[in-house]
N, C-alpha and C positions, 0 to 999 in steps of 0.2 A: 266427804273427803276430809273435811276439817277434823271431825272426830277421830278418824283413823290416824291422821297426822299427829294430833296431840297424844293419842293413846300410845302409838309406837315410839314417839319421841320420849315420852315420860318413862315408858317401860325400859327403853334402851338406856336412858340416863340413870335410872335406878340400878340396872344391871351393871353399868360402869362404876357407879358408886360402890356397889358391893364388891366388885373385882378389885377396885383400888383399895378398899378397906382390907380385903383379904391379903393383898400384896403388902400393905404397910404393917399388918399384924402377924406376918409370917404364918398364915394359915397352912395347915399341913398339906392340903391338896395343891397349894401353890408350890411349896418347896418340893413335894414329891414330883410334880410335873416338871419343874425346872431341872431336877436331878435326872429324870428320864430323858430330857432333851439335851442335857449337857450344858445348860445355861449357867453362867456365873451367878453367884448369890448377889453380887453387886448390881445386877440388872433389875432386881426386884423393885427397888424404889423408883428408878426411872420409868419402868413399865406402869407402876401404880400412879405416878404423876401423869403420864400420858392418858391413862384411862380416866382419871379424875378430871383432867382438863377437857377431855372429849365429852364427858357427861355434862360438864358445865357449859360447853359450847352448844350441845344439843338443846339445853334449856334456854340459853340465850337466843337460840334460833327461833324460839316461839315469838320473840319480839323483833328480831332481825333475821329474817329467813335465810339470808346468804350464810350467816354463821352456822346455822343448823345444818344446812346442806354441806358446808365445808367439813364440819365435825363428823357428820355421818359418812361422808366420803373417806375421811381419814380413818374412821373406824373400820370401814370395809377393807381398806388396804391393810390395816393393822392385823385384822383377823385372817385375811388371806395369807399374809406372811406367817402368822402363827400356825395356820393349817399346813403350810409348806414345811415349817420347822418340825411339826409332828410327823409328817410323812417322811421327811429326810431322815429323822431319827428312828423310823420304823415303829413309832408309837401310835397305835391305832385306838387309843382312848380319846376319841374325838367329840364326845357328847357336849362338853362345855364349849369347846371351840366352835363347833357347828351351831350350837344354840346362840352364842353371842354373835356369830357371823350372820345368822338369820335375822336376829333383831336389828343389827346394823343395816342390813340390806332393806328390811322393811321400813326402818326410819328414813333411809335415803329415798326409797321408792315413793313413799307417801309424801315426803317433803317435796320431791320434784314434781309429783303429780298435782299437788295442791298449789305450790308456789311457782312452778316453772323451773327450768334448769339453772337459772342464775339467781334464784330466790326472788 
């Protein structure tokens, strides 16, 4: 279980780092998606900061498990809300959102299975 926890934690943190980088650098797929969802351009930086902090929290959770579980829980909530925003806007290009949500759920599930619900 330790190997699965570390693997999913690191993969999810890496994915968050990539998403944060894409948000900060105005990657085309980020701006296109925000346009389809009707999101203001001013939200790009706060979303990038949230994703970057969540990735850092996941990595910190390798040393302090409660931080990793909190970060993974926050990511699950973040991506469920993102999924709802896509569905509300009738945007069915969900591959990225579902991929990130799956990673967050896997990181949370393996963290809870290995460390317990309270870390």
